[in-house]
N, C-alpha and C positions, 0 to 999 in steps of 0.2 A: 053682635060683632064687636069686634070687636075697632081700636081706633087706625090698628094697621092696613087690615084687611079694607075698614070706609076706604081711605086712603089708592090704595091699588087700583077697588073698583071705582075710584073717580078718577083716578088715572088713564085707563079701562078705556073707558067711555068720551073723554077728552079723545083720547087717541081715536076712534073709533067714529067721534062724528067727526071729528076734523078730516076724512079721508069720501065723506058721503057726497059732499057736497061739490067734487070735481068729480068725483062719479057720477051722482048725478048730472051733470054738465057735457062730462062725454054721453054716457047713452043718450042727452038729446043733441046736442047741438054732430056731435061727430067727428070733433074739432081738438083735434091733441096736437096745433102744428107749436104749442108752445111746450111740450110737452117735452121734458129731455130720457132717451133713450136709458144712455148712461145710470140717474140717479132714480132711478123708477127698478133699473137692475141690481142697484146699491138697493136702497127700498123693499124690492118685494125677496132679495135673500137673507138681511137683516130681521124682516118680521117670519121669515122659515127658521131662523137658530135661537129666535129669542121664543119660537110656539112648540118650539125643540128642547128649550133651556128647561122654561115653563115644563112640555110634561113631565121632566125630569123631575126635575121641583119638585114636583105639582099641583105648579101654584098655577091655580082655574084666577083669576086678573088676572095673569099671561099670560097663559093661554087664551082667554076669549079673548081680551086686544085684537094682538094681537096673532092674533088665525082671521078671527074677520078683517086687521086689515091686509095681512099678506091674501083675505082674498079680492079683498078692491081695490090693491095699488098694482093685483093680478092684472082684473077688465082692464084695468088704465091702460096697462103695458099691454096686455096683447089688440088694445086699440085704435091705441098705435104703429105697433108690429102694421098691425091690416094697413094701416093707413096706408102703411110706407109706405107696402108691396103693388098701391094703387100707383 
């Protein structure tokens, strides 16, 4: 694997790992009081656009990282929105 791809996969790994603790905490505690809806709406939108960009460019590290982060951030946003309705 070439150095550019290694950097891409390392960046993907870091991006995904950064969302896991927050998603686990929300799943475990259901506490979303400190989470900003606007920030997560923007985050989900960004991950959607990055995934589309990765698909258009055929860049696997971009597709993998952003589609997984999209799922994790959507889970957190959905939990926040559910908690807000209660």
